[in-house]
MIDOMI-71820 format. One record per atom (N, C-alpha, C): atom name; residue in three letters; residue number from 1; x, y, z. Coordinates in Angstrom, 3 decimals, m for minus. Layout:
BEGIN
CA / Ala / NUM / X / Y / Z;
...
***
This chain:
BEGIN
N / Met / 1 / m31.254 / m0.772 / 15.981;
CA / Met / 1 / m30.044 / m1.013 / 15.198;
C / Met / 1 / m29.282 / m2.371 / 16.070;
N / Cys / 2 / m29.194 / m3.504 / 15.257;
CA / Cys / 2 / m28.375 / m4.768 / 15.915;
C / Cys / 2 / m26.755 / m4.407 / 15.641;
N / Ile / 3 / m26.176 / m5.453 / 16.635;
CA / Ile / 3 / m24.401 / m5.280 / 16.867;
C / Ile / 3 / m24.355 / m5.175 / 15.376;
N / Arg / 4 / m24.792 / m6.232 / 14.654;
CA / Arg / 4 / m23.844 / m6.549 / 13.413;
C / Arg / 4 / m23.931 / m5.254 / 12.625;
N / Asp / 5 / m25.161 / m4.538 / 12.357;
CA / Asp / 5 / m25.153 / m3.359 / 11.657;
C / Asp / 5 / m24.410 / m2.331 / 12.105;
N / Arg / 6 / m24.087 / m1.995 / 13.402;
CA / Arg / 6 / m23.227 / m1.003 / 14.006;
C / Arg / 6 / m21.764 / m1.575 / 13.752;
N / Gln / 7 / m21.336 / m2.773 / 13.430;
CA / Gln / 7 / m20.103 / m2.999 / 13.168;
C / Gln / 7 / m19.717 / m2.698 / 11.480;
N / Leu / 8 / m20.792 / m3.133 / 11.060;
CA / Leu / 8 / m20.682 / m2.978 / 9.505;
C / Leu / 8 / m20.184 / m1.206 / 8.985;
N / Asp / 9 / m21.134 / m0.355 / 9.648;
CA / Asp / 9 / m20.723 / 0.765 / 9.257;
C / Asp / 9 / m19.306 / 1.211 / 9.916;
N / Arg / 10 / m18.895 / 0.635 / 10.623;
CA / Arg / 10 / m17.556 / 0.987 / 11.372;
C / Arg / 10 / m16.315 / 0.172 / 10.588;
N / Gly / 11 / m16.711 / m0.553 / 9.689;
CA / Gly / 11 / m15.647 / m1.495 / 9.088;
C / Gly / 11 / m14.452 / m0.562 / 8.499;
N / Ser / 12 / m13.461 / m1.951 / 8.489;
CA / Ser / 12 / m12.321 / m1.172 / 7.725;
C / Ser / 12 / m12.229 / m1.647 / 6.548;
N / Glu / 13 / m13.323 / m1.782 / 5.694;
CA / Glu / 13 / m13.408 / m2.323 / 4.341;
C / Glu / 13 / m14.051 / m1.552 / 3.649;
N / Thr / 14 / m13.715 / m0.847 / 2.404;
CA / Thr / 14 / m14.188 / m0.098 / 1.261;
C / Thr / 14 / m14.424 / m0.833 / 0.059;
N / Pro / 15 / m15.705 / m0.541 / m1.013;
CA / Pro / 15 / m15.877 / m1.183 / m1.947;
C / Pro / 15 / m14.938 / m0.372 / m2.740;
N / Thr / 16 / m14.047 / m1.006 / m3.854;
CA / Thr / 16 / m13.441 / m0.522 / m4.946;
C / Thr / 16 / m14.349 / m0.539 / m5.948;
N / Gln / 17 / m13.449 / 0.213 / m6.928;
CA / Gln / 17 / m14.262 / 0.375 / m8.514;
C / Gln / 17 / m15.222 / m0.745 / m9.093;
N / Asp / 18 / m14.429 / m1.935 / m8.702;
CA / Asp / 18 / m15.055 / m3.092 / m9.389;
C / Asp / 18 / m16.015 / m3.908 / m8.632;
N / Gly / 19 / m16.322 / m3.519 / m7.250;
CA / Gly / 19 / m17.455 / m3.983 / m6.269;
C / Gly / 19 / m16.556 / m4.721 / m5.455;
N / Arg / 20 / m15.301 / m5.081 / m5.427;
CA / Arg / 20 / m14.388 / m5.956 / m4.564;
C / Arg / 20 / m14.234 / m5.340 / m3.165;
N / Tyr / 21 / m13.883 / m5.771 / m1.819;
CA / Tyr / 21 / m13.447 / m4.877 / m0.691;
C / Tyr / 21 / m12.159 / m5.015 / m0.981;
N / Glu / 22 / m11.434 / m4.080 / m0.544;
CA / Glu / 22 / m10.126 / m3.793 / 0.101;
C / Glu / 22 / m9.857 / m3.473 / 1.388;
N / Ser / 23 / m8.881 / m4.171 / 1.835;
CA / Ser / 23 / m8.929 / m4.029 / 3.151;
C / Ser / 23 / m8.085 / m2.366 / 3.646;
N / Asn / 24 / m8.321 / m2.113 / 4.718;
CA / Asn / 24 / m7.710 / m0.683 / 5.148;
C / Asn / 24 / m7.018 / m1.013 / 6.499;
N / Pro / 25 / m5.870 / m1.498 / 6.394;
CA / Pro / 25 / m4.847 / m1.953 / 7.550;
C / Pro / 25 / m4.586 / m0.701 / 8.548;
N / Lys / 26 / m4.404 / 0.510 / 8.445;
CA / Lys / 26 / m4.307 / 1.594 / 8.989;
C / Lys / 26 / m5.529 / 1.669 / 9.872;
N / Glu / 27 / m6.923 / 1.479 / 9.426;
CA / Glu / 27 / m7.974 / 1.517 / 10.241;
C / Glu / 27 / m8.097 / 0.461 / 11.222;
N / Ser / 28 / m7.898 / m0.889 / 10.514;
CA / Ser / 28 / m8.283 / m1.895 / 11.280;
C / Ser / 28 / m7.373 / m2.432 / 12.332;
N / Leu / 29 / m6.038 / m1.821 / 12.067;
CA / Leu / 29 / m5.259 / m2.447 / 13.135;
C / Leu / 29 / m4.514 / m1.037 / 13.980;
N / Asp / 30 / m5.349 / 0.122 / 13.967;
CA / Asp / 30 / m4.923 / 1.435 / 14.841;
C / Asp / 30 / m4.506 / 0.761 / 16.206;
N / Phe / 31 / m4.829 / m0.264 / 16.894;
CA / Phe / 31 / m4.131 / m0.536 / 18.180;
C / Phe / 31 / m2.716 / m0.921 / 17.984;
N / Met / 32 / m2.110 / m1.490 / 16.619;
CA / Met / 32 / m0.754 / m1.854 / 16.781;
C / Met / 32 / 0.004 / m0.728 / 16.396;
N / Asp / 33 / 0.777 / m0.266 / 17.033;
CA / Asp / 33 / 1.931 / 0.738 / 17.061;
C / Asp / 33 / 2.983 / m0.059 / 16.265;
N / Phe / 34 / 3.237 / m0.205 / 14.886;
CA / Phe / 34 / 4.228 / m1.152 / 14.348;
C / Phe / 34 / 5.617 / m0.269 / 14.776;
N / Gln / 35 / 5.562 / 1.240 / 14.609;
CA / Gln / 35 / 6.937 / 2.119 / 14.891;
C / Gln / 35 / 7.330 / 1.743 / 16.228;
N / Asn / 36 / 6.363 / 1.754 / 17.264;
CA / Asn / 36 / 7.096 / 1.848 / 18.826;
C / Asn / 36 / 7.090 / 0.379 / 19.218;
N / Gln / 37 / 5.951 / m0.675 / 19.096;
CA / Gln / 37 / 5.851 / m1.644 / 19.950;
C / Gln / 37 / 6.514 / m2.844 / 18.916;
N / Lys / 38 / 6.961 / m3.970 / 19.469;
CA / Lys / 38 / 7.822 / m4.952 / 18.838;
C / Lys / 38 / 7.122 / m6.201 / 19.045;
N / Val / 39 / 6.241 / m6.645 / 19.930;
CA / Val / 39 / 5.266 / m7.455 / 20.262;
C / Val / 39 / 3.697 / m7.564 / 19.947;
N / Phe / 40 / 3.249 / m8.188 / 19.384;
CA / Phe / 40 / 1.926 / m7.828 / 18.983;
C / Phe / 40 / 1.119 / m9.484 / 19.471;
N / Leu / 41 / 0.109 / m9.267 / 20.577;
CA / Leu / 41 / m0.678 / m10.546 / 21.055;
C / Leu / 41 / m1.876 / m10.412 / 20.588;
N / Val / 42 / m2.320 / m11.782 / 19.992;
CA / Val / 42 / m3.842 / m12.108 / 19.776;
C / Val / 42 / m4.239 / m13.025 / 20.205;
N / Pro / 43 / m5.393 / m13.037 / 20.866;
CA / Pro / 43 / m5.811 / m14.415 / 21.281;
C / Pro / 43 / m5.950 / m15.555 / 20.038;
N / Ser / 44 / m5.431 / m16.289 / 20.414;
CA / Ser / 44 / m5.624 / m17.534 / 19.386;
C / Ser / 44 / m6.903 / m18.166 / 18.603;
N / Ala / 45 / m7.976 / m17.953 / 19.850;
CA / Ala / 45 / m9.661 / m18.154 / 19.693;
C / Ala / 45 / m9.749 / m17.182 / 18.372;
N / Lys / 46 / m9.207 / m16.192 / 18.212;
CA / Lys / 46 / m9.791 / m14.973 / 17.330;
C / Lys / 46 / m9.348 / m15.317 / 15.981;
N / Val / 47 / m8.129 / m16.211 / 15.989;
CA / Val / 47 / m7.407 / m16.550 / 14.317;
C / Val / 47 / m7.763 / m17.936 / 14.003;
N / Phe / 48 / m7.852 / m18.801 / 14.913;
CA / Phe / 48 / m7.969 / m20.192 / 14.341;
C / Phe / 48 / m9.297 / m21.002 / 14.761;
N / Trp / 49 / m9.829 / m21.441 / 14.146;
CA / Trp / 49 / m11.030 / m22.710 / 14.436;
C / Trp / 49 / m10.663 / m23.482 / 15.505;
N / Gly / 50 / m11.435 / m23.401 / 16.541;
CA / Gly / 50 / m11.292 / m24.418 / 17.631;
C / Gly / 50 / m9.940 / m24.486 / 17.897;
N / Arg / 51 / m9.748 / m25.896 / 17.955;
CA / Arg / 51 / m8.109 / m26.126 / 18.601;
C / Arg / 51 / m7.262 / m26.442 / 17.459;
N / Gly / 52 / m7.792 / m26.359 / 16.168;
CA / Gly / 52 / m7.062 / m26.789 / 15.069;
C / Gly / 52 / m5.938 / m25.710 / 14.671;
N / Thr / 53 / m5.705 / m26.107 / 13.189;
CA / Thr / 53 / m4.937 / m25.231 / 12.801;
C / Thr / 53 / m5.502 / m24.052 / 11.321;
N / Leu / 54 / m6.724 / m24.883 / 11.218;
CA / Leu / 54 / m7.330 / m24.134 / 10.406;
C / Leu / 54 / m7.719 / m22.552 / 10.316;
N / Val / 55 / m7.298 / m21.342 / 9.760;
CA / Val / 55 / m7.451 / m20.066 / 10.242;
C / Val / 55 / m8.725 / m19.776 / 9.648;
N / Ser / 56 / m9.388 / m18.905 / 10.593;
CA / Ser / 56 / m10.822 / m18.411 / 10.627;
C / Ser / 56 / m10.676 / m17.007 / 9.433;
N / Pro / 57 / m11.960 / m16.946 / 8.958;
CA / Pro / 57 / m12.225 / m15.818 / 8.275;
C / Pro / 57 / m11.235 / m14.540 / 8.830;
N / His / 58 / m11.777 / m14.377 / 10.200;
CA / His / 58 / m11.463 / m13.114 / 10.717;
C / His / 58 / m9.910 / m13.375 / 11.024;
N / Gly / 59 / m9.275 / m14.423 / 11.408;
CA / Gly / 59 / m7.659 / m14.303 / 11.281;
C / Gly / 59 / m7.155 / m14.076 / 9.996;
N / Arg / 60 / m8.021 / m14.657 / 8.859;
CA / Arg / 60 / m7.306 / m14.426 / 7.479;
C / Arg / 60 / m7.264 / m12.744 / 7.214;
N / Lys / 61 / m8.615 / m12.277 / 7.580;
CA / Lys / 61 / m8.670 / m10.541 / 7.238;
C / Lys / 61 / m7.330 / m10.059 / 7.936;
N / Leu / 62 / m7.284 / m10.451 / 9.548;
CA / Leu / 62 / m6.291 / m9.838 / 10.222;
C / Leu / 62 / m4.917 / m9.945 / 9.703;
N / Phe / 63 / m4.554 / m10.992 / 9.298;
CA / Phe / 63 / m3.225 / m11.218 / 8.868;
C / Phe / 63 / m2.923 / m10.589 / 7.487;
N / Ala / 64 / m4.063 / m10.517 / 6.703;
CA / Ala / 64 / m3.845 / m9.661 / 5.585;
C / Ala / 64 / m3.551 / m8.385 / 5.786;
N / Asp / 65 / m4.092 / m7.722 / 6.770;
CA / Asp / 65 / m3.697 / m6.428 / 7.099;
C / Asp / 65 / m2.315 / m6.289 / 8.008;
N / Ile / 66 / m1.936 / m7.544 / 8.575;
CA / Ile / 66 / m0.727 / m7.563 / 9.322;
C / Ile / 66 / 0.294 / m7.674 / 8.235;
N / Ala / 67 / 0.186 / m8.585 / 7.157;
CA / Ala / 67 / 1.102 / m8.779 / 5.993;
C / Ala / 67 / 1.302 / m7.248 / 5.134;
N / Ala / 68 / 0.244 / m6.299 / 5.203;
CA / Ala / 68 / 0.341 / m5.477 / 4.349;
C / Ala / 68 / 1.266 / m4.395 / 5.199;
N / Leu / 69 / 1.096 / m4.582 / 6.609;
CA / Leu / 69 / 2.166 / m3.557 / 7.113;
C / Leu / 69 / 3.834 / m4.184 / 7.417;
N / Ile / 70 / 3.530 / m5.361 / 7.489;
CA / Ile / 70 / 4.985 / m6.155 / 7.258;
C / Ile / 70 / 5.541 / m5.735 / 6.144;
N / Lys / 71 / 4.971 / m5.786 / 4.767;
CA / Lys / 71 / 6.225 / m5.559 / 3.824;
C / Lys / 71 / 6.650 / m4.106 / 3.599;
N / Thr / 72 / 6.294 / m3.215 / 4.371;
CA / Thr / 72 / 6.545 / m2.128 / 4.204;
C / Thr / 72 / 7.886 / m1.980 / 5.213;
N / Met / 73 / 8.351 / m2.797 / 6.050;
CA / Met / 73 / 9.370 / m2.854 / 6.819;
C / Met / 73 / 10.252 / m3.883 / 6.444;
N / Pro / 74 / 11.568 / m3.536 / 6.724;
CA / Pro / 74 / 12.343 / m4.805 / 6.584;
C / Pro / 74 / 12.711 / m5.909 / 7.554;
N / Asn / 75 / 12.393 / m5.642 / 8.722;
CA / Asn / 75 / 12.603 / m6.527 / 9.990;
C / Asn / 75 / 12.441 / m8.048 / 9.838;
N / Arg / 76 / 13.104 / m8.703 / 10.516;
CA / Arg / 76 / 12.650 / m10.097 / 10.390;
C / Arg / 76 / 11.538 / m10.150 / 11.565;
N / Ile / 77 / 10.701 / m11.422 / 11.606;
CA / Ile / 77 / 9.663 / m11.586 / 12.221;
C / Ile / 77 / 9.557 / m12.930 / 13.056;
N / Val / 78 / 9.300 / m13.065 / 14.307;
CA / Val / 78 / 9.203 / m14.562 / 14.936;
C / Val / 78 / 7.473 / m14.490 / 15.164;
N / Val / 79 / 6.971 / m15.651 / 14.767;
CA / Val / 79 / 5.685 / m15.745 / 15.073;
C / Val / 79 / 5.588 / m16.872 / 16.100;
N / Ser / 80 / 4.899 / m16.933 / 17.229;
CA / Ser / 80 / 4.716 / m17.905 / 18.262;
C / Ser / 80 / 3.535 / m18.028 / 18.920;
N / Glu / 81 / 3.349 / m19.465 / 19.006;
CA / Glu / 81 / 1.755 / m19.507 / 19.756;
C / Glu / 81 / 1.943 / m20.795 / 20.393;
N / His / 82 / 1.202 / m20.362 / 21.639;
CA / His / 82 / 1.636 / m21.170 / 22.786;
C / His / 82 / 0.190 / m20.781 / 23.802;
N / Gly / 83 / 0.370 / m21.828 / 24.736;
CA / Gly / 83 / m0.863 / m21.437 / 25.944;
C / Gly / 83 / m0.179 / m20.938 / 27.058;
N / Leu / 84 / m1.121 / m20.385 / 27.774;
CA / Leu / 84 / m0.596 / m19.709 / 29.040;
C / Leu / 84 / m0.379 / m19.963 / 30.006;
N / Glu / 85 / m0.097 / m21.388 / 30.335;
CA / Glu / 85 / 0.427 / m22.168 / 31.400;
C / Glu / 85 / 1.793 / m22.794 / 30.920;
N / Arg / 86 / 2.723 / m22.705 / 31.408;
CA / Arg / 86 / 4.150 / m23.398 / 30.822;
C / Arg / 86 / 4.036 / m24.680 / 31.053;
N / Arg / 87 / 4.518 / m25.463 / 29.967;
CA / Arg / 87 / 4.756 / m26.969 / 30.061;
C / Arg / 87 / 6.035 / m27.240 / 29.794;
N / Glu / 88 / 6.565 / m28.673 / 30.029;
CA / Glu / 88 / 8.065 / m28.974 / 29.915;
C / Glu / 88 / 7.886 / m29.801 / 28.559;
N / Glu / 89 / 7.030 / m30.538 / 28.015;
CA / Glu / 89 / 7.306 / m30.994 / 26.663;
C / Glu / 89 / 6.860 / m29.996 / 25.757;
N / Ile / 90 / 7.239 / m30.400 / 24.397;
CA / Ile / 90 / 7.282 / m29.391 / 23.182;
C / Ile / 90 / 5.518 / m29.347 / 22.884;
N / Asp / 91 / 5.490 / m27.914 / 22.877;
CA / Asp / 91 / 3.931 / m27.711 / 22.176;
C / Asp / 91 / 3.644 / m27.657 / 20.731;
N / Glu / 92 / 3.548 / m29.211 / 20.433;
CA / Glu / 92 / 3.179 / m29.397 / 18.939;
C / Glu / 92 / 2.052 / m28.514 / 18.161;
N / Ala / 93 / 1.065 / m28.164 / 19.085;
CA / Ala / 93 / 0.200 / m27.542 / 18.507;
C / Ala / 93 / 0.702 / m25.975 / 18.436;
N / Gly / 94 / 1.242 / m25.503 / 19.154;
CA / Gly / 94 / 1.739 / m24.115 / 18.760;
C / Gly / 94 / 2.957 / m24.083 / 17.818;
N / Leu / 95 / 3.760 / m25.309 / 17.389;
CA / Leu / 95 / 4.534 / m25.039 / 16.234;
C / Leu / 95 / 3.752 / m25.118 / 15.164;
N / Glu / 96 / 2.640 / m26.019 / 15.067;
CA / Glu / 96 / 1.771 / m26.221 / 13.882;
C / Glu / 96 / 0.960 / m24.837 / 13.511;
N / Arg / 97 / 0.476 / m24.054 / 14.685;
CA / Arg / 97 / m0.198 / m23.052 / 14.112;
C / Arg / 97 / 0.936 / m21.692 / 14.146;
N / Ala / 98 / 1.790 / m21.793 / 14.627;
CA / Ala / 98 / 2.750 / m20.888 / 14.004;
C / Ala / 98 / 3.393 / m21.093 / 12.837;
N / Trp / 99 / 3.523 / m22.198 / 12.490;
CA / Trp / 99 / 4.011 / m22.671 / 10.872;
C / Trp / 99 / 2.674 / m22.013 / 9.991;
N / Lys / 100 / 1.578 / m22.861 / 10.565;
CA / Lys / 100 / 0.289 / m22.056 / 9.417;
C / Lys / 100 / 0.316 / m20.465 / 9.198;
N / Ile / 101 / 0.585 / m19.912 / 10.252;
CA / Ile / 101 / 0.740 / m18.361 / 10.181;
C / Ile / 101 / 1.833 / m17.927 / 8.986;
N / Met / 102 / 2.630 / m18.344 / 9.313;
CA / Met / 102 / 4.044 / m18.241 / 8.579;
C / Met / 102 / 3.815 / m18.496 / 7.122;
N / Gln / 103 / 2.984 / m19.890 / 6.945;
CA / Gln / 103 / 2.627 / m19.936 / 5.609;
C / Gln / 103 / 1.527 / m19.172 / 4.824;
N / Leu / 104 / 0.565 / m18.875 / 5.750;
CA / Leu / 104 / m0.131 / m17.713 / 5.223;
C / Leu / 104 / 0.243 / m16.496 / 4.575;
N / Met / 105 / 1.692 / m15.900 / 5.758;
CA / Met / 105 / 2.217 / m14.861 / 4.950;
C / Met / 105 / 3.153 / m14.844 / 3.988;
N / Thr / 106 / 3.590 / m16.005 / 3.766;
CA / Thr / 106 / 4.653 / m16.077 / 2.665;
C / Thr / 106 / 3.774 / m16.637 / 1.233;
N / Glu / 107 / 3.132 / m17.726 / 1.685;
CA / Glu / 107 / 2.338 / m18.258 / 0.539;
C / Glu / 107 / 1.293 / m17.346 / m0.302;
N / Arg / 108 / 0.422 / m16.797 / 0.650;
CA / Arg / 108 / m0.766 / m15.910 / 0.458;
C / Arg / 108 / m0.205 / m14.484 / 0.270;
N / His / 109 / 0.509 / m13.964 / 0.965;
CA / His / 109 / 0.622 / m12.328 / 0.956;
C / His / 109 / 1.957 / m12.252 / 0.541;
N / Gly / 110 / 2.676 / m13.152 / m0.015;
CA / Gly / 110 / 3.894 / m12.759 / m0.519;
C / Gly / 110 / 4.990 / m12.039 / 0.193;
N / Leu / 111 / 5.467 / m12.513 / 1.445;
CA / Leu / 111 / 6.347 / m12.305 / 2.475;
C / Leu / 111 / 7.247 / m12.936 / 1.888;
N / Asp / 112 / 8.687 / m12.700 / 2.244;
CA / Asp / 112 / 10.042 / m13.562 / 1.817;
C / Asp / 112 / 10.053 / m14.657 / 3.360;
N / Lys / 113 / 10.001 / m15.800 / 2.827;
CA / Lys / 113 / 10.169 / m16.685 / 4.172;
C / Lys / 113 / 11.465 / m16.471 / 4.782;
N / Thr / 114 / 12.538 / m16.190 / 4.315;
CA / Thr / 114 / 13.648 / m16.030 / 4.959;
C / Thr / 114 / 13.993 / m15.036 / 6.123;
N / Arg / 115 / 12.635 / m14.115 / 6.270;
CA / Arg / 115 / 12.334 / m13.241 / 7.461;
C / Arg / 115 / 11.749 / m13.821 / 8.310;
N / Phe / 116 / 10.971 / m15.020 / 8.346;
CA / Phe / 116 / 10.292 / m15.717 / 9.532;
C / Phe / 116 / 11.190 / m16.785 / 10.370;
N / Ser / 117 / 10.833 / m16.574 / 11.275;
CA / Ser / 117 / 11.216 / m17.949 / 12.305;
C / Ser / 117 / 9.891 / m18.184 / 13.153;
N / Ile / 118 / 9.696 / m19.339 / 13.774;
CA / Ile / 118 / 8.349 / m19.742 / 14.297;
C / Ile / 118 / 8.924 / m20.353 / 15.804;
N / Ser / 119 / 7.975 / m20.544 / 16.702;
CA / Ser / 119 / 8.020 / m20.848 / 18.142;
C / Ser / 119 / 7.341 / m21.136 / 19.081;
N / Ser / 120 / 7.295 / m22.348 / 19.665;
CA / Ser / 120 / 5.994 / m22.369 / 20.481;
C / Ser / 120 / 6.252 / m21.946 / 21.899;
N / Glu / 121 / 7.212 / m21.188 / 21.832;
CA / Glu / 121 / 7.644 / m20.380 / 23.519;
C / Glu / 121 / 7.185 / m19.029 / 23.292;
N / Ala / 122 / 7.054 / m18.385 / 24.814;
CA / Ala / 122 / 6.556 / m16.956 / 24.650;
C / Ala / 122 / 7.723 / m16.122 / 24.690;
N / Thr / 123 / 7.539 / m14.822 / 24.180;
CA / Thr / 123 / 8.322 / m13.866 / 24.110;
C / Thr / 123 / 8.211 / m12.824 / 24.961;
N / Val / 124 / 6.877 / m12.841 / 25.457;
CA / Val / 124 / 6.462 / m12.161 / 26.405;
C / Val / 124 / 5.909 / m12.755 / 27.967;
N / Ala / 125 / 6.448 / m12.648 / 29.226;
CA / Ala / 125 / 6.213 / m13.114 / 30.253;
C / Ala / 125 / 4.681 / m13.745 / 30.184;
N / Arg / 126 / 4.376 / m14.991 / 30.479;
CA / Arg / 126 / 3.148 / m15.150 / 30.278;
C / Arg / 126 / 2.068 / m14.748 / 31.737;
N / Glu / 127 / 2.420 / m14.134 / 32.513;
CA / Glu / 127 / 1.893 / m13.386 / 33.789;
C / Glu / 127 / 1.581 / m12.116 / 33.069;
N / Ile / 128 / 2.504 / m11.379 / 32.222;
CA / Ile / 128 / 2.030 / m9.903 / 31.521;
C / Ile / 128 / 1.096 / m10.306 / 30.597;
N / Val / 129 / 0.991 / m11.632 / 30.015;
CA / Val / 129 / 0.112 / m11.708 / 28.878;
C / Val / 129 / m1.654 / m12.036 / 29.633;
N / Arg / 130 / m1.233 / m12.960 / 31.015;
CA / Arg / 130 / m2.594 / m13.060 / 31.407;
C / Arg / 130 / m3.399 / m11.901 / 32.209;
N / Asn / 131 / m2.171 / m10.634 / 32.509;
CA / Asn / 131 / m2.950 / m9.536 / 33.087;
C / Asn / 131 / m3.179 / m8.570 / 32.057;
N / Ser / 132 / m3.101 / m8.540 / 30.791;
CA / Ser / 132 / m3.387 / m7.593 / 29.959;
C / Ser / 132 / m4.529 / m7.290 / 29.488;
N / Gly / 133 / m5.534 / m7.949 / 29.995;
CA / Gly / 133 / m6.857 / m7.646 / 29.517;
C / Gly / 133 / m7.087 / m8.601 / 28.254;
N / Leu / 134 / m6.760 / m9.335 / 27.549;
CA / Leu / 134 / m6.954 / m9.951 / 26.486;
C / Leu / 134 / m7.760 / m11.062 / 26.725;
N / Phe / 135 / m7.919 / m11.623 / 28.091;
CA / Phe / 135 / m8.751 / m12.813 / 28.027;
C / Phe / 135 / m9.410 / m12.407 / 29.517;
N / Ala / 136 / m10.266 / m13.502 / 29.763;
CA / Ala / 136 / m11.274 / m13.397 / 30.987;
C / Ala / 136 / m10.240 / m13.738 / 31.878;
N / Ser / 137 / m10.725 / m13.531 / 33.225;
CA / Ser / 137 / m10.101 / m13.508 / 34.356;
C / Ser / 137 / m9.477 / m14.768 / 34.736;
N / Asp / 138 / m10.185 / m16.229 / 34.329;
CA / Asp / 138 / m9.325 / m17.470 / 34.493;
C / Asp / 138 / m9.058 / m17.879 / 32.932;
N / Ala / 139 / m7.624 / m17.422 / 32.828;
CA / Ala / 139 / m7.260 / m17.649 / 31.341;
C / Ala / 139 / m6.486 / m18.862 / 31.331;
N / Arg / 140 / m6.113 / m19.943 / 32.416;
CA / Arg / 140 / m5.133 / m20.707 / 32.353;
C / Arg / 140 / m5.267 / m21.704 / 30.642;
N / Asn / 141 / m6.294 / m21.974 / 30.499;
CA / Asn / 141 / m6.546 / m22.579 / 29.161;
C / Asn / 141 / m6.611 / m21.908 / 27.926;
N / Glu / 142 / m6.353 / m20.562 / 27.931;
CA / Glu / 142 / m6.362 / m19.810 / 26.847;
C / Glu / 142 / m4.764 / m20.214 / 26.045;
N / Arg / 143 / m5.020 / m19.788 / 24.730;
CA / Arg / 143 / m3.499 / m19.666 / 24.078;
C / Arg / 143 / m3.452 / m18.414 / 23.336;
N / Val / 144 / m2.322 / m17.966 / 23.138;
CA / Val / 144 / m2.067 / m16.718 / 22.430;
C / Val / 144 / m1.133 / m16.726 / 21.256;
N / Leu / 145 / m1.163 / m16.121 / 20.368;
CA / Leu / 145 / m0.273 / m15.715 / 19.497;
C / Leu / 145 / 0.502 / m14.490 / 19.280;
N / Glu / 146 / 1.629 / m14.691 / 19.189;
CA / Glu / 146 / 2.557 / m13.583 / 19.292;
C / Glu / 146 / 3.230 / m13.160 / 17.882;
N / Ile / 147 / 3.127 / m12.017 / 17.440;
CA / Ile / 147 / 3.941 / m11.636 / 16.163;
C / Ile / 147 / 5.182 / m10.620 / 16.774;
N / Thr / 148 / 6.156 / m10.720 / 16.649;
CA / Thr / 148 / 7.603 / m10.056 / 17.434;
C / Thr / 148 / 8.230 / m9.656 / 15.995;
N / Val / 149 / 8.315 / m8.479 / 16.009;
CA / Val / 149 / 9.191 / m7.752 / 15.140;
C / Val / 149 / 10.483 / m7.738 / 15.499;
N / Leu / 150 / 11.649 / m8.266 / 15.449;
CA / Leu / 150 / 12.853 / m8.352 / 15.727;
C / Leu / 150 / 13.717 / m6.804 / 15.187;
N / Asp / 151 / 14.189 / m6.199 / 16.248;
CA / Asp / 151 / 14.911 / m5.179 / 16.177;
C / Asp / 151 / 16.144 / m5.605 / 15.039;
N / Arg / 152 / 16.754 / m4.618 / 14.140;
CA / Arg / 152 / 17.665 / m5.146 / 13.216;
C / Arg / 152 / 18.878 / m5.505 / 13.838;
N / Ser / 153 / 18.941 / m4.931 / 15.092;
CA / Ser / 153 / 20.557 / m4.976 / 15.624;
C / Ser / 153 / 20.636 / m6.682 / 16.360;
N / Thr / 154 / 19.667 / m7.058 / 16.589;
CA / Thr / 154 / 19.593 / m8.405 / 16.977;
C / Thr / 154 / 19.864 / m9.506 / 15.892;
N / Tyr / 155 / 19.608 / m9.282 / 14.596;
CA / Tyr / 155 / 20.080 / m10.502 / 13.525;
C / Tyr / 155 / 21.029 / m9.811 / 12.592;
N / Arg / 156 / 22.190 / m8.946 / 12.721;
CA / Arg / 156 / 22.980 / m8.657 / 12.161;
C / Arg / 156 / 24.013 / m9.254 / 12.423;
***
């Protein structure tokens, strides 16, 4: 059995009556505890094609699941994309990528724009992200996408 076959029988998508596939975010996002965690980190390479802003098929599926979960909560969301090395200049790529994810969530998945903010700064210390296990040992050139669920008391 090849790897691809093993992944298919464990997938989180099941056919509907009309033959289309419907996502099951509770299975595919079981590592994301939206009740207790407030910041979710995803390597940007798993979401975007190359160094651009085009969202990959995997990224679209991931954010369809995240959007389904976010729809169930009233909290505001901050989308941030940045490199693991601190820079003094504004990170244009990070802002463009964060904007793209916000657009995906609002235009494709119908979430309210007023719930979102974007940033190219880290909300989690870069050292923590480097040591999180998301990246190989030499992660200096890696980029990360952060989804931060704000506690209601921070914006009331």
